[in-house]
Every structure is written in structure tokens, then in C-alpha cells.
C-alpha positions as CSV (number, residue, x, y, z in Angstrom):
1,M,68.7,69.1,2.9
2,I,65.2,70.1,1.8
3,E,63.7,68.7,4.9
4,K,66.2,70.5,7.2
5,K,65.4,73.9,5.6
6,R,61.7,73.2,5.7
7,K,61.9,72.5,9.5
8,I,63.9,75.7,10.1
9,L,61.3,77.7,8.1
10,Y,58.5,76.1,10.2
11,I,60.2,77.0,13.5
12,F,60.6,80.7,12.4
13,L,57.0,80.9,11.3
14,I,55.8,79.5,14.6
15,A,58.0,81.9,16.6
16,A,56.7,84.9,14.5
17,V,53.1,83.9,15.1
18,I,53.6,83.5,18.9
19,I,55.5,86.9,19.2
20,T,52.9,88.7,17.0
21,G,50.2,87.2,19.2
22,F,51.8,88.6,22.4
23,I,52.3,92.0,20.7
24,L,48.6,92.2,19.7
25,Y,47.6,91.2,23.2
26,F,49.6,93.9,25.0
27,L,48.7,96.5,22.4
28,T,45.0,95.7,22.7
29,K,45.1,95.6,26.5
30,S,47.2,98.6,27.3
31,E,46.7,101.2,24.5
32,M,43.9,100.3,22.2
33,A,41.4,100.0,24.9
34,E,41.7,103.7,25.8
35,S,42.1,105.3,22.4
36,A,39.2,105.7,20.0
37,T,41.5,106.6,17.2
38,V,43.7,103.7,17.7
39,F,40.8,101.3,17.9
40,G,39.4,102.8,14.7
41,S,42.7,101.9,13.1
42,F,42.6,98.4,14.5
43,I,39.1,97.9,13.3
44,D,40.1,99.2,9.8
45,N,42.8,96.6,9.7
46,A,40.5,93.9,11.0
47,F,38.0,94.6,8.3
48,S,40.7,94.6,5.6
49,N,41.4,90.9,5.9
50,E,39.4,87.7,6.0
51,N,40.0,86.7,9.6
52,F,36.5,87.6,10.8
53,I,34.4,87.0,7.7
54,V,31.5,84.8,8.8
55,A,29.2,85.1,5.8
56,Q,28.8,86.3,2.2
57,L,25.5,88.1,1.6
58,D,23.8,88.8,-1.7
59,K,22.8,92.3,-2.8
60,N,19.6,92.0,-0.7
61,F,21.5,91.1,2.5
62,F,20.2,87.5,2.2
63,D,22.4,84.9,4.1
64,S,22.3,81.6,2.3
65,K,24.0,79.8,5.2
66,L,21.3,80.7,7.7
67,N,18.6,81.0,4.9
68,R,17.7,84.3,6.5
69,D,17.0,87.8,5.3
70,L,19.2,90.3,7.4
71,K,18.4,93.6,5.6
72,N,16.3,94.7,8.6
73,F,19.3,94.1,11.0
74,L,22.3,95.2,9.0
75,T,23.6,98.2,7.0
76,V,26.7,98.9,5.1
77,G,29.6,99.8,7.4
78,A,29.6,99.5,11.2
79,N,26.5,98.1,12.9
80,D,25.2,98.1,16.5
81,Y,27.2,96.1,19.1
82,L,24.5,93.4,19.6
83,V,24.4,89.7,20.2
84,G,26.2,88.0,17.3
85,I,24.5,86.4,14.4
86,Y,27.0,83.6,14.2
87,Y,28.4,84.0,17.8
88,P,26.4,83.5,20.9
89,V,28.1,86.5,22.5
90,K,28.1,90.2,21.7
91,T,30.0,91.0,18.6
92,L,31.1,94.0,16.6
93,K,29.5,93.6,13.2
94,Y,30.7,95.2,10.0
95,V,29.3,94.9,6.5
96,K,31.6,95.5,3.5
97,P,30.7,95.6,-0.2
98,Y,32.1,92.6,-2.1
99,K,31.5,91.8,-5.8
100,T,27.7,91.7,-6.3
101,G,26.9,91.4,-2.6
102,Y,28.4,92.0,0.8
103,L,30.8,90.4,3.3
104,L,29.7,90.2,7.0
105,Y,32.4,90.4,9.6
106,E,31.9,89.6,13.3
107,I,34.5,90.3,16.0
108,P,33.5,88.7,19.4
109,E,33.7,90.9,22.5
110,T,36.1,88.4,24.0
111,F,38.6,88.9,21.2
112,L,38.6,92.7,21.7
113,N,39.4,92.0,25.4
114,L,37.6,95.2,26.6
115,H,36.8,95.4,30.2
116,P,35.9,98.7,31.8
117,T,38.0,99.8,34.7
118,G,37.3,102.5,37.2
119,S,35.5,105.5,35.8
120,K,37.2,105.3,32.4
121,I,35.0,105.1,29.3
122,Y,36.2,103.1,26.4
123,I,34.9,103.5,22.9
124,I,35.2,102.2,19.4
125,T,34.1,104.4,16.5
126,R,33.4,104.1,12.9
127,G,33.5,107.6,11.6
128,E,31.4,109.7,14.0
129,K,29.4,106.7,15.3
130,I,30.2,104.8,18.5
131,V,29.9,101.1,17.8
132,H,31.2,99.9,21.1
133,S,31.7,101.4,24.6
134,S,32.1,100.3,28.1
135,D,29.1,102.6,28.7
136,E,26.3,100.8,26.8
137,E,24.3,104.0,26.7
138,L,26.8,105.5,24.3
139,I,26.6,102.6,21.8
140,G,25.0,103.8,18.6
141,S,25.3,107.5,19.5
142,S,27.6,110.1,18.0
143,M,31.0,111.3,19.3
144,E,29.4,114.6,20.4
145,K,27.5,112.7,23.1
146,F,30.7,111.0,24.2
147,F,32.5,114.4,24.8
148,M,29.5,115.6,26.8
149,I,29.5,112.6,29.2
150,S,33.2,111.7,29.3
151,A,34.5,112.0,32.9
152,R,38.1,112.2,31.7
153,A,37.9,114.7,28.9
154,K,36.0,117.8,29.7
155,T,36.6,119.5,26.4
156,R,37.1,118.2,22.9
157,A,40.6,119.8,22.8
158,G,41.6,118.0,26.0
159,Y,40.5,114.7,24.7
160,T,42.3,115.3,21.4
161,A,45.5,116.0,23.4
162,I,45.2,112.8,25.4
163,V,44.5,110.9,22.2
164,G,47.6,112.3,20.6
165,L,49.8,111.4,23.6
166,R,48.3,107.9,23.6
167,V,49.0,107.6,19.9
168,G,52.6,108.6,20.3
169,I,53.2,106.1,23.1
170,F,51.4,103.4,21.1
171,F,53.6,104.1,18.1
172,V,56.9,103.8,20.1
173,K,55.8,100.6,21.8
174,W,54.5,99.2,18.6
175,L,57.9,99.9,17.0
176,L,59.8,98.2,19.9
177,F,57.6,95.2,19.8
178,S,57.6,95.0,16.0
179,L,61.4,95.0,15.5
180,P,61.9,91.4,16.6
181,V,59.0,90.3,14.5
182,V,60.4,92.2,11.5
183,G,63.7,90.5,12.0
184,L,62.2,87.1,12.2
185,F,60.3,87.7,9.0
186,L,63.4,88.9,7.2
187,I,65.2,85.7,8.3
188,M,62.2,83.7,7.2
189,M,62.3,85.5,3.8
190,Y,66.0,84.7,3.5
191,F,65.4,81.0,4.0
192,M,62.3,81.1,1.7
193,N,64.5,82.7,-1.0
194,N,67.2,80.1,-0.6
195,F,64.5,77.4,-0.7
196,Y,63.1,78.9,-3.9
197,Q,66.5,79.0,-5.5
198,F,67.1,75.4,-4.5
199,E,63.7,74.3,-5.8
200,K,64.3,76.2,-9.1
201,K,67.7,74.4,-9.6
202,L,66.1,71.0,-8.7
203,L,63.2,71.6,-11.1
204,T,65.6,72.5,-13.9
205,S,67.5,69.3,-13.3
206,V,64.3,67.2,-13.2
207,K,63.2,68.8,-16.5
208,L,66.5,67.8,-18.1
209,I,66.2,64.3,-16.8
210,N,62.5,64.1,-18.0
211,R,63.6,65.1,-21.5
212,S,66.3,62.5,-21.6
213,L,63.9,59.9,-20.3
214,N,61.2,60.7,-22.8
215,E,63.7,60.3,-25.7
216,S,64.7,57.0,-24.3
217,L,61.1,55.9,-23.8
218,K,60.3,56.7,-27.5
219,K,63.1,54.3,-28.4
220,L,61.7,51.7,-26.0
221,E,58.3,51.9,-27.7
222,E,59.9,51.3,-31.0
223,K,61.8,48.4,-29.5
224,R,65.1,50.0,-30.4
225,E,68.3,49.8,-28.4
226,V,68.5,52.5,-25.7
227,S,71.5,54.2,-24.2
228,Y,70.6,56.7,-21.5
229,V,72.9,59.8,-21.3
230,P,72.9,61.3,-17.8
231,E,72.5,65.1,-17.4
232,N,75.1,66.9,-15.3
233,T,73.4,68.4,-12.2
234,T,74.6,69.9,-8.9
235,F,72.6,67.4,-6.9
236,E,74.5,64.3,-5.9
237,V,71.4,62.2,-5.2
238,V,69.9,63.1,-8.7
239,N,73.2,62.1,-10.3
240,E,73.2,58.8,-8.5
241,L,69.6,58.2,-9.6
242,Q,70.6,58.8,-13.2
243,E,73.4,56.3,-12.9
244,I,70.8,53.7,-11.8
245,I,68.5,54.7,-14.7
246,K,71.5,54.3,-17.1
247,K,72.2,50.8,-15.8
248,I,68.5,49.9,-16.2
249,F,68.4,51.1,-19.8
250,T,71.8,49.4,-20.6
251,S,70.5,46.1,-19.2
252,Y,67.3,46.5,-21.2
253,S,69.3,47.1,-24.4
254,T,71.3,43.9,-23.8
255,I,68.1,41.9,-23.1
256,L,66.4,43.4,-26.2
257,K,69.4,42.4,-28.4
258,E,69.3,38.9,-27.0
259,Y,65.5,38.8,-27.5
260,K,65.8,39.9,-31.1
261,E,68.4,37.2,-31.8
262,T,66.3,34.6,-30.1
263,N,63.2,35.8,-31.9
264,N,65.0,35.5,-35.2
265,I,66.0,31.9,-34.4
266,L,62.4,31.1,-33.4
267,E,61.0,32.6,-36.5
268,S,63.5,30.7,-38.6
269,T,62.6,27.5,-36.7
270,M,58.9,28.1,-37.0
271,A,59.3,28.7,-40.7
272,E,61.1,25.4,-41.0
273,L,58.5,23.6,-38.9
274,E,55.7,25.1,-40.9
275,E,57.4,23.9,-44.1
276,T,58.0,20.5,-42.6
277,Y,54.4,20.3,-41.4
278,S,53.1,21.3,-44.9
279,E,55.2,18.6,-46.4
280,L,53.9,16.0,-43.9
281,M,50.3,17.1,-44.5
282,E,50.9,16.8,-48.3
283,R,52.4,13.4,-47.9
284,N,49.5,12.3,-45.6
285,I,47.0,13.6,-48.1
286,Q,48.8,11.7,-50.9
287,I,48.8,8.6,-48.8
288,I,45.2,8.9,-47.9
289,S,44.2,9.7,-51.5
290,A,46.1,6.7,-52.6
291,L,44.2,4.6,-50.1
292,A,40.9,6.1,-51.4
293,E,42.0,5.1,-54.9
294,A,42.8,1.6,-53.6
295,I,39.3,1.4,-52.1
296,E,37.8,2.3,-55.4
297,L,39.9,-0.4,-57.1
298,K,38.9,-2.9,-54.4
299,D,35.2,-1.9,-54.7
300,A,34.6,-2.5,-58.4
301,G,31.5,-0.5,-58.5
302,T,32.8,2.8,-57.1
303,S,35.3,4.1,-59.7
304,N,35.6,7.9,-59.5
305,H,32.8,7.9,-56.8
306,S,34.9,9.9,-54.3
307,Q,35.9,12.5,-56.8
308,N,32.3,13.0,-57.9
309,V,31.1,13.3,-54.3
310,M,33.8,15.9,-53.6
311,E,32.9,18.2,-56.5
312,L,29.1,18.2,-55.7
313,S,29.7,18.6,-52.0
314,I,31.8,21.7,-52.4
315,M,29.1,23.3,-54.6
316,L,26.3,22.3,-52.2
317,A,28.3,23.8,-49.2
318,K,28.6,27.1,-51.0
319,E,24.9,27.1,-51.9
320,L,24.1,26.6,-48.2
321,G,26.3,29.7,-47.3
322,V,29.3,27.9,-45.9
323,K,32.3,30.3,-46.2
324,D,34.6,29.2,-43.5
325,P,37.8,28.0,-45.2
326,T,38.3,25.4,-42.4
327,E,34.8,24.0,-43.0
328,L,35.2,23.9,-46.8
329,E,38.6,22.1,-46.5
330,A,36.9,19.5,-44.1
331,I,34.1,19.0,-46.6
332,K,36.6,18.7,-49.5
333,Y,38.7,16.0,-47.8
334,G,35.8,14.4,-46.0
335,S,33.9,13.9,-49.2
336,I,37.0,12.3,-50.9
337,L,37.8,10.0,-48.0
338,H,34.2,9.3,-46.7
339,D,34.5,5.6,-47.7
340,I,38.1,5.0,-46.8
341,G,37.0,2.7,-44.0
342,K,35.9,0.1,-46.7
343,I,39.6,-1.0,-46.8
344,G,38.7,-3.0,-43.7
345,I,35.6,-4.6,-45.3
346,P,36.0,-8.0,-47.1
347,E,35.8,-7.9,-50.9
348,Y,33.1,-10.5,-51.1
349,I,30.8,-8.1,-49.2
350,L,31.8,-5.0,-51.2
351,N,31.4,-6.8,-54.6
352,K,28.3,-8.9,-53.7
353,T,25.8,-8.8,-56.6
354,G,22.8,-9.5,-54.4
355,K,21.3,-8.0,-51.3
356,L,23.5,-8.1,-48.2
357,S,22.4,-10.3,-45.3
358,D,21.8,-8.7,-41.9
359,E,25.2,-10.1,-40.7
360,E,27.0,-8.7,-43.9
361,F,25.3,-5.3,-43.5
362,E,26.4,-5.1,-39.9
363,I,30.0,-5.7,-41.1
364,M,29.5,-3.1,-43.9
365,K,28.3,-0.4,-41.4
366,K,31.7,-0.7,-39.6
367,H,33.4,1.1,-42.5
368,T,32.5,4.4,-40.9
369,I,34.3,3.5,-37.7
370,F,37.3,2.1,-39.5
371,G,37.5,5.3,-41.6
372,E,37.4,7.5,-38.6
373,K,40.3,5.7,-37.0
374,V,42.4,6.2,-40.2
375,I,41.6,9.9,-40.4
376,H,42.4,10.4,-36.7
377,T,46.1,9.6,-37.5
378,I,46.3,13.0,-39.2
379,P,46.6,15.9,-36.7
380,G,44.0,18.6,-36.9
381,W,41.5,16.6,-39.0
382,D,38.8,16.2,-36.4
383,L,36.2,17.8,-38.8
384,V,37.1,15.4,-41.5
385,A,36.8,12.5,-39.1
386,D,33.3,13.7,-38.2
387,I,32.2,13.5,-41.9
388,V,33.8,10.0,-42.3
389,R,32.0,8.7,-39.2
390,H,28.6,10.3,-39.6
391,H,27.8,10.4,-43.4
392,H,25.4,7.6,-42.9
393,E,23.4,9.1,-40.0
394,N,19.7,10.0,-40.6
395,I,17.9,13.0,-39.1
396,D,15.1,10.7,-37.8
397,G,17.8,8.8,-35.7
398,T,17.7,5.5,-37.8
399,G,21.2,5.9,-39.2
400,Y,24.5,4.5,-38.2
401,P,27.0,4.1,-36.4
402,D,25.7,6.4,-33.5
403,G,22.0,6.8,-34.3
404,L,22.2,10.6,-34.3
405,S,19.1,12.7,-35.0
406,D,18.3,16.2,-36.4
407,G,20.3,18.8,-34.5
408,E,23.0,16.3,-33.6
409,I,24.3,15.8,-37.1
410,S,26.7,18.5,-38.4
411,L,25.8,20.3,-41.6
412,R,29.1,19.1,-43.2
413,S,28.1,15.5,-42.6
414,Q,24.6,16.1,-44.1
415,I,26.1,17.7,-47.2
416,V,28.3,14.7,-47.9
417,A,25.5,12.3,-47.0
418,I,23.0,13.5,-49.6
419,V,25.6,13.9,-52.3
420,D,26.9,10.3,-51.5
421,V,23.4,8.9,-51.9
422,F,22.8,10.8,-55.2
423,T,26.1,9.8,-56.7
424,A,25.7,6.1,-55.6
425,L,22.2,6.0,-57.2
426,T,23.4,7.4,-60.5
427,E,26.5,5.2,-60.7
428,K,26.8,1.6,-61.8
429,R,26.9,-1.0,-59.1
430,P,27.5,-4.8,-59.2
431,Y,23.9,-5.5,-58.3
432,R,22.3,-2.9,-60.7
433,G,22.9,-0.4,-63.4
434,P,23.0,3.4,-63.0
435,L,19.6,5.2,-62.3
436,S,18.5,8.3,-64.1
437,I,18.9,11.7,-62.3
438,E,15.1,12.0,-62.2
439,K,14.7,8.5,-60.6
440,A,17.5,9.2,-58.1
441,L,15.9,12.5,-57.1
442,E,12.5,10.8,-56.7
443,I,14.1,8.3,-54.3
444,I,15.9,11.1,-52.4
445,K,12.7,13.1,-52.2
446,N,11.1,10.2,-50.3
447,M,14.0,10.4,-47.8
448,V,13.3,14.1,-46.9
449,E,12.4,14.6,-43.2
450,K,13.7,11.0,-42.6
451,K,17.3,10.9,-43.8
452,F,17.8,14.5,-45.1
453,S,16.4,17.9,-43.9
454,R,14.3,19.8,-46.4
455,K,16.7,22.7,-46.3
456,V,19.6,20.6,-47.5
457,Y,17.4,18.9,-50.1
458,E,16.2,22.1,-51.6
459,A,19.7,23.5,-51.7
460,F,20.8,20.3,-53.4
461,L,18.2,20.8,-56.2
462,K,19.5,24.3,-56.8
463,T,23.1,23.0,-57.0
464,L,22.1,20.4,-59.6
465,R,20.4,23.1,-61.7
466,K,23.5,25.3,-61.6
467,K,25.6,22.3,-62.7
468,G,23.2,21.6,-65.5
469,L,22.2,18.2,-64.3
470,F,18.6,19.0,-63.5
471,S,16.1,21.5,-65.0
């Protein structure tokens, strides 16, 4: 419907423009060309709109388009009928004040359609000055000179009478030609008014719909159930659109309800799974701890060794600035279970009172690999497994089982390693008694830059002082 009215409006507009063009053509050719007064009226009208504006000048007649000063060529009002500034042909130029400057109008000679015929003289005036004439000698002169030369009007009174007659004929013809145009414009205004009323109703309907949609969207953002209520409008298409929107929101509400139910089930299931996982982890830890105790029972010289290593390792980690809960948890369990792989080592090697042979030592070194395999049975304990496997690595690359060097050994493994050595030295073993703290630290000091980094060693000394074991 909107498109149909729009097409009709366009047709009337085009018809009005064509008819008006013909009227202007005939009026210009038949009457205006012979009446100075009528031409003056025409020029007044021309200069009252923007059809012939070619430039905007500043207060000094400077044209920024041409980058040219025109104050020596132009004056306010009508100017000489010379070759155009913007047109390559002769133009009628007129300067009109505008804001802080001036507007320059140019009407090409071809537009005015002035062609001298016979002995008639045609003029265009602005006030008493002739700005165009079929007799070029009159251009720029006053009306007085025209009355002196005019072959048609011997006296001013005679000319005035002719002009009056021409004006009367012009008015009648203008009225006859204008009636159809006025009618067309009235019809056009009728359709424009109908279109405006239609647009107003449509806009009101859209605003109502927009309000309802915004209210529904707020509920959507809050993940609440939505029920869109259609607004009653006079537009069938809009009502159909609202029904579609209603179905969409209804479907969404159904989906949202199902989602919430499913989400509740998932949350409940996840809670149960987390609880089950926690129970499994606790059981695994209990089992692993039991294995650690079994190792200590099997290795007669390591009673409470793992517990002692754990306490010092946590203190040393904090001294070194370790704050990540995951890292601290790995160090806690890694230090407790670092020797769990000894469950796979024969008792005669673990409890041997003398020095181990090369063959026996190779077997003993495998406890790091055995321990890693045991720890890997617990999901998510990769960091703990790293400590169990690498707590016998040296920063100079002479350790086991992988021969890692400085930069390749994790800080968590270095922490447990130095605490393990210190605790082992200060505890009783089948092959020797416990060493003093001073003696143990002297031995460890000789291992700095070989087995331990200086940073870890110095932090370890601070830890012992805080624990009161070393002054």
C-alpha cells in the first residue's frame, strides 16, 4: 500500500514539473521577452531561490572555489551582462547579501531564451539600470536612454501603456496555464497528507511494539520466562508480525524452562560427582599414605622421614615465594610420597649396613621410576609425579634417573631434594648414626652449584633459622 501511494505521488510530481516547465517556456518566449517589467519580476523570482547560485563570496568578494578576488568585477545587485564567471557563455550576474558575505547568481543567456526579432528591442532591468538588451549598446545604461532609442515606444507614456497591456495579457495567460498545475499540486498535497496520516499511524504502532519488545527483552536478559502480548493495530501485516514474535518468545520460554530443569539436574549431578571425586581422592591419598608408612616400616632407617621432609619442604617453598595452591599441594604430597617407589626395592638393599655395590645402587635408583608409576594412577597428580621422579636430579646433570641439569629441574623438585638430603643426613641409618645439623649443612654446602642451586641453599638456611634448628 505504501509503495502504491509513493508511485502515484512520484507520477504527479513528474507531471507537475513537466507542465510547469512548458508554462515557463511559453511565458518566457511570448511575453517576458518583450516586457521589461515582467522580466524584472522574473529576475526577482530567480534571485529569490537557489537555482542559479554558483558561488558564496566572503565580505571582500573573494571566491574560495576559484581562489580569486572578484571585487573589481562585481557589485551588490545586478551586474553587467558579460561572459560568465562559471559559465563559458554570457550570463546575467546578480550579487545578493548573505550572512557575512554574498551569494553570486548566474543565469546563462541560453536559459533566458532571448533572441532579437525584427526591429524590436528587448531589455531586462534592475531598477533604472538595463542589465540585458538585444541592443548591446543599451547594456549598462539607464532606462532614459532606452526611451530615447526605442523604435517601438516614442514616448514614455506610450511605452507604459504597451507594458500595461502586456502585463494584463501575461497575467491572464499565466492564470490559464497555472490552473492545471495548481490542481496537480492540490492532488499531490492530498496524497501527501494521506501518506503522512498513514505514516503517523504506522509509527504509533511501531512505538507500541517497540515498548512491548523492550519489556520482553529485559526479561530475556534476566533469563526470566517471557510472554509477549501483541498490541492491537490497524495494520494486518504488523499484527501478523506480532503473532510471529509471540510464537518466538513462547518457544524461548519453553526452551528456557527446559534449560533450567536440565541445568538443575546437571548441577546436582556435578555436585555428586565432585563429592564422589573428593571421596576417591581422599581414599587414594589414604592408600598412598598407607603405602608410604609401609615403606618406612620396610626401610628400618626411615621412620617418620617422609613427614619430616613434608614439614620442611612446605616452609622452604613459602620462603622461596611459592604461593600457588596447586604448587603447594604438589610439594606437600610429593614430599610425603617421594620415596614410595622403594616398595619395589628388595629389603636387603634398603637395609644393607654397608655401602651399596654398583649393581645394587642401579637397582636403588629405580625407586624414582617405580614411584612415578604409582603416582600416575591418581588423576591430576602430574606435578606430584614430577617430584617423585626427579628429587634425585642434580643441577650439574649428574643425578638420576634422567640426568637433568639446571633449568630443566622444577623448583618443586629442588625443594624436596635439598630437604630430603638434609633429613636423611640428620636421621639414623643402618650403616651410620645421625649427623649433627652443622655437619649436615657442611656436607650440603659442598653440594651447592653441583646438586643444589645457591638460591635454594640460602633460602633453606633461612628456613632452618626460622624453625630454630640453626642459628
